[in-house]
N, C-alpha and C positions, 0 to 999 in steps of 0.2 A: 345745342352743344354745335365748334363750328363743324362743315363737314369734311372740315383738315385735320382736325383735335379727332372726329370722332374716325376716324379713318387709321390715326396713329394709336392709338389704343387696340383696333384689329389688329395690327401687323403685331403688337407687342403682346399681346395678350399672351401668347403661349411663354415667353421668356414670365410675364407678372407672374403666372400659373404655378410655372417653376422656384421661385423665390419666394412666396407665400408656401407653398409648402419644406422647401428645405427650413427654413425659419420656425417651422411647425417640429423638426421632424429633429434636426440638428446634426442632420449629417452630410457626409462633404457635396458643395454645390457652389463653384462658377461659372458665370456665364460670358468671361473674358479672359480665353489664355492667358498663361502668366508669362509663358514663355517669348520673346522675345526673336525665334529661329525664324532664317526665312520660309523652314515648310509650314509656318507657320502663318504668319504675317504675308509674307510672299518672298520673294530675291530682290525686289528693289524696295521695302516698306521705309528699312531705318535710315538709306542712301535720304531720301522722299524728307523723310521726316525730321533729319538733320538738316538738312536743304533747306526746312521751310522754318525753321527753326532761327539757322546763319537769315533768311531773311527777315525778321522781327529784330536783329540786333542792330541799333542807333537811331531808330526807324518811331519816328509816333504810332503809338500801337492803337488800332481806329476800333473807339471802342464807343458808344454814346454819352456819356455819366455829366449830367443835367448838373448845375450849382457849378459844375467847374469853371479855374480861372488860370490858364496858363499852364504846363507842364512842370512833373520834374519826372529827374531818373536817381533811384534809391540802390537802387541793389549790383551785388557785389560776388563775383563769384567766388566761392570758396577754390576754384582752382585756375582764377588770374587770367580766365579768358573775359575779354569787356564785354558788359551787355548795350549797357549807354540805352536802354528801352525807356523812351519817353510817354508817360501816363499823364490825364490830364487830371489834375490838384482840384482837389475837395477842398476845402479850409472850409472853418467854422461860418465866417458869412458866406459864403455857398451851401450849407444845410437845410435851410429853408427850401431855397426853388428845389437842392437833390431829394427833400423830404415829400413834398407835394408833387412831383410828378414820378415816384415809384409809390405813391400811392395812387396816383388822380383811374389806373387800370385795376385796381381793386373789386371794385363792384362788378364790374363785368370774367373777370377770372371767377371772383365764386360759383358770378351764375352760367357759367359754363361748365359746372358740375364737373362729380367728383372722377368719373374716365376720360372726359376731354383736357382733364390736368395734370394725370398720371400717366395718360398716352403723351402731352408734352413733355415732361419728365422723365420717361422713358425714353425719347426721340433724341434729348439732349445727350441719356449719353449713347444713345450711337455714334450722334455725331462730336463725339468725346473720343469715344473707341477709334474711329476713325483719323482722327490724331494724339493720337496714341504714343506715337514713337518722337513723335515735334511736343507734346508734353512731357514723356521723359526726358528729354535735353532740357527742358525750362527746369522740371524738378531739383534735376541735377546740377548744376548751375546756378542753381539759387539757392537749394539747403546744405550742397556736399551730397550726397547719396550717388555712386555711385550708379555704373548707368545702368543695369541688371537691379537694381535696390529699384532707381527712379526708377524706372518701366516695371515692376512688381507692386511697391507700394505706394507709389505715383500715380499709378494708370492702373492697370487692370485692377489692384486688390482695391484698389480705391475706390473703385468702380463699381466692383464688388458690395463695398459697404457703401455704395450710395441707393444700388438696387437692394438691398436690405430694409436700410431706408423707406423708400416708397415701398415694397412691400409689406413694413409692418404698417405704413399710414395709409395703405389701400383697406387694408384687412381693418384698420381700428372707423376709416369712414366708413364702411360696411358692415360692419356690426350692425346697425341702425338699418332698420328698415326706410326709404323713402319716405312711402304710405303705408298707412294700420288703419284698420276698422277696430273701433272699439265697440264694443258692445254688453251692458249692464242687464242684467235680466229686473223687469216690475214686475209691479203686481198687476197692470193694467197691459204693460209693453214695456215692451226693452226700450231701454234709450240708447243709440246706435250715433255714434258721430266718426268723420274721417279725419284722424290724425295726418299734418306731413311735417315732417320730419331734414331739416337742412341743414349738412356742413358750413359751418362760418368759423372765416378763418378770426385769428386773435386782432393782425394787423399790419403793419411794419415789422418783419424780419431783417437783425443785423447779426453779422457773420463776421467775427475780428480774426483774421489770418492767423497762423504762429509760421517761423520761421524753418523750422526741420519738416514737415511736415504740410503741406499748405495743400494741398489739395485731400491727402485721406486723412486728418482731420478736419475739414471744413464742410466738405460733402454730403455727408450726414445732414448733418444741422440743413446743409441749405436746401436739398433734397425733399426733406420733411417738410421745412415748409413751407417750401414753393409746392406741393401737389396736394395740400392742406389749404393751399389759398392764400396766405400770408407775399408779399408782393417782397426783395430782400434785398436788402442794401448788402454786399458785400467790401468789406475793409478789411485788403489783405496784410501780411507786415509788411516794411517796409525793405525789406530785404528779400520776399520772397509773394514778389507782384504777380511774373507774369503768369508763373498756374494759372490765379485767380482768374486775370483775364482771358486768357485763352477760354477760361470756362463761365464767364461772363458772356463774352462775345456767341461764343453758340450758343449758350441761355436767348440771349435777343436775338439770334437767328432763326432760330426756329418758332420763337414766342412771336416774332414777326410773320411770318413763313402762318402759320396758322391762325390769324386775324387778330394773337391780343396785342395787350401795349409794351412793345418791346421794356420798357420800364420799369418790367417788371421787376430784372435784376438787373441790380447798377453796379458800379465800381466805384466806390469812395479810395480814390490812391491819395496818398498827403505825403508832405515830408517829414522827417520823424520829430522833429522839432512844434509839427503843428498838435499833435494832441486829440485827432480826427475820433477815434475812437467812444472818449471819456464824453465828448461834447453832443455825438452821437445818442448812446447810449440812455440820457436822461431826459431825450423826445420824447415830449407829450405821445408822441403815436407810435413810436416803437415797442413794440408788449413783447414781443422774441430776441434772444440774446442767444448767440454763441459763439462761446470763448474758449480759447487754447492757448495755456501762458503758463505766468508766475504764477506767485502765490499772491506777490503784493498788486495786483489790479486787477485778478480774480477776485478777491476780496472787496476788494472796490466796487465791482459792479456788482457783487451781491447786498453790499449795505445801501447803495446810493440807486441801482435800476428800479425802485422798486415802486415801477410800473412795469414794471417785464418779469415775463418769467428767464429765467439767465442758466443756462447751462453751461456749466463749466469744465473745463479737466485745466487743474491747476498740477505741482509740483506737488511728489512725498520719494518716503525712502522705500524703496524696492529691496527682500530681505530673500538670503539665503537660508535653510540651515543645514549644517554639516553634522550628520551623528553617524554615518556610515555606507557603505557601499559596499555594493557587491560587483560594480567594474569603475576600478579608479580609475582606468586609463580613459575610460567614454568619459565617466561625470568630468574629470577636467577639461578630454574635448569640449563638450558640452558646453561648460562654465567658458574656457575660453572663449570660446567662441560669441556667446552671450555678449561678452564684455567687449570683443570686438568690435562686432554690425555696427556702421554708421560710427565707428570712434567713443559707443557708448550714451550716444544723441536722441535717445530716444526714451520715452517716457516711464518704456516701461522694464526696461533696461536695468540688471541685478547691481546694487552699487553696495548690501551691506551683510559680505558671508559669515557669520556664524561660526563658532565651532567650538567643541571644547579645548584647553589648555594643556591636558593631557594628548591631542587628537582622535583619531577616528580608527574602529578598526571596517579593513578593504580588503577585496580578495587577492591581494599580492598583500597581505602580513598588516599590522597595523601600521598606521603612518603619524607619525609627530605634525606639528604645527609647517616646522620647518621642509616636512618630508611634500605638504599639496601644496607651499608654496612653489617650492620646486618641477611638480606635476602641474602646476596652473604657467611659470614658467616655459616647462617646455611644449607644453599642448600650442602658449602663444607663440612662441616660436616655430612652430611648424606653421599655424594657420598667415604668421606678417613678417617672418624673417625672413621673407624675399621681397621686397620692395614689388615686383610686377605683382603677383601675388597680392601683395599687403593689399593695394591702392583697389582693389576689386571688391575688397569683404570693409576696410576702412571707411571708404568714400576720404571727405576731404572737413573738416571741421569748421562749421559751419559761421561762427563770427569770435570777435574776441576776448568775447566773459570767457568761453570756456577753452580759451588759453593760459587765460591768468587764472584759473580753478587748477586747471593740471599743472602749474607753475608754481602752488601755494601748494602740492602735493606734497605732504612729510615735511611741512615749513612749522610747523605746532609739532598735534597730539602725535605719535607712530613716530613711524618708519618704514621708508620706504623700500618694500622685499622686491619688487620686481620694476625697473625706472622704464617710464615712457623714452623712446625715440624719435625722431624726424624723422621720417618718408618721401623718399625723392622720387614724384610721381615721372615714368617713364613715358607721357606722351601731352604732362602736363606741367612745366618748368614749375613754373610758381603756385600750387599746389601747397597747401599749408595741412600735412595727413601727420597723425601722431597716432601711435601707436598707444593701447592704455597702461595705467599706470596700476599698479595694487601695496595699496598700503597697511599693517600691520596695525592695530590697537587695540587695546586693552578694554574690556568693557564696562571701566567707569569711564572710560573718554568722548560722555555722553553728546557733550556741545560739539562734534565732528562730526559724529558718524547717525547723527536728530538730522539732522537735517539733509534736503537735497544736495546733493554734487553733478551737478548737470553735467555730460562727460565723462570722458575715457578717465578715470577715478572710484577704483572701487576700495574697498577696506575689508578685512580678513581680521576680525572680531576674536579674542578670546576668552573664553567666558566659563566657569564650573562645570559645566556640563549640560548636555543638551536640550534638560529642564530649564533650568538659566536660558539656555536662548533661547527658547521657546518663547517663553516671559517676555523677553525685549524685542523678538518680533513684535508679541504682541500688544505690548504698550506702547511703539513704535509709532505699530500702525492706526490702531487708536487714535491716537494724539496728534500724526502729524501727514495720516495718510501712507495711502504706498495702491500700486496700478499691479502691483503682482508679487505675488511669494512660490519658497519653492524648496521642496524639504530631499534630502537622498538618505535615506534609512532602510535597514535591512530589516526592525523592528515595527511589527505593525501597529508593536501599541504606541508607537513614537507616530507614526503618520496616527493615528487617533488622536494623538494628541496636538500635533498638526494641523490638522482639519476642525479639530474645534476655537483653537483659535484663530483659523482664519475666517472662522464665522464668527467668531467673537466681534473679527477687528474689518470684516467687509473686505476682505481681499482675496481674489481669484489664486486658486495654490496649484504651482505643477509640483506630478511628485514622480519624484526617479528617471529624469528624463536623462539619459544617454543616446539616445537616439539623432534624425534631422527633426527634430521639434524642440525647437527655444523657445526659454520664458517668454522673452519677449515679442514673440511673434502672435497674432492672432486669427484669427480662420475668420472671416464673416458666414455668414447666419448658422453657425457652431459657436464663435466662444464671442463672451460680451467684452468690449472691452473696455474695464470699468468698471466698478459697481454702483456708483453713487451710494454706497453704504461707509464710507470713510472719507477725510477733508482730503483724497489726492481730486476727488469726481462728484457733484456730488449728481450724476446721471451715467448713463454708460451706453455704447452703441454697443450694437440696437436693440431695445427693447420695447413693449407698447406704451411705458410710460414715459419715451423720449421721445414719440410726435404725438401721442395722445390728448398735451393742452395747447398743442399748438393750432386748434379747432373747438370751436364748441355745438353741439347739439343746438336750435333754436326751433325750437317747434310754431304750426300753427294746429287751432283745428275746429271743426263745426259740427255743426248737427246732421243729419241726413236725413 
């Protein structure tokens, strides 16, 4: 181990120990403050971060990318701000050089040992945290998240998820001792052997980034692969390159300072027409792939990248079952907030709200379907009725596909019960901001609600009763996948039925959320994001299975 890497591990050991303890206890833990307040980060931190972000615009981004030829600028801010950042462009012709450079440092990285790699990984997190305001601006203007959400989900919470993956990786790598004495009693004398166990990486890792959560979704796999010894090629979504370019830059800086090949982490930016991910994914050197995105390419990866272990998070159909509630007003507020947060552009956002056609019982009396619609509409008006307040919750629409789905809402089955409206952003005149739409459907309208409508469209679906609502949830989640499920009921037998259905379908369940926790949020070190138990995702952030297959224990043995 290099002395620099050894010092880094020692410096960050306390944070690592706290993280390892947290994943065992599942209690609240965070290593990176989520509030962008000047009282937390200093009076000039926000302005300094914004200035650092602005300094990158219209420039060539300084990052090494072996095999690159020319430059590419592909990002468009949902807020209308000109970005024009140019990145080294990698095409299929440059892939052999990129792959060769990425793999050149593998042996030295492997031989450095567990603590060296973990020390480097933790130092990268510290460097990224020092740039958290710069990152927040980059996430905001590539994904459309509002600034506070970009700071939290794209910065502090993403750092916590990355730390969580490093903690799991460290625990799994150190589960087996590096050496052991094996002694078997014999008739005349014992047989004694010394055995050595070495963590050996699988090979190259490929991270395929997404547009909506470029850091939160990419960092767990990136850092799990890196600290277990695998070089990482980062292929960002063309619409959200900058947050991952900053990530790669920080990785390369720390690797070089610690005496390792900086190309152990490389950036592979592309033109959207290049199809670079498909080229990289089937390279024989690539043994690990992390992907977040739609079903089409996720399924293709699982079917075609046979030489690699593929970790996918794809689309799903998230469900809320409405049976009854002892807090109708707070239920409507909680659901409205979940629908509006980041304009529904979250893989965890609720889409299908099932309720009996006869209505539900509440603390405010019986509520018909129309009453529930009115309750949701009233809560949405309070949340996003004022443009200046609305933009801080809604953010911006990430791409044209979301707008197209919103415009089609209600054009087929169903009736638009709550109209979407255009919001004017007070700071960005060209921002594309919309409020959610809610469409009422019959339970027979399966072709509409059994597939994901990604974005600010939710369906209020009438059933014969709660029993049917739960059965339809079980079926749709089992067949089409889901990241989240939720139930509102005052009946413990309904809770039990919903829990059983969630277990059958392999979906995380939230029960009677009426406070400041929402179904589309998950907490690092405590909540598992995805389960790997239904078609929406074949892995979870984060558990032992997510990291353990990224390396192997290779042993040697000798007589003593």
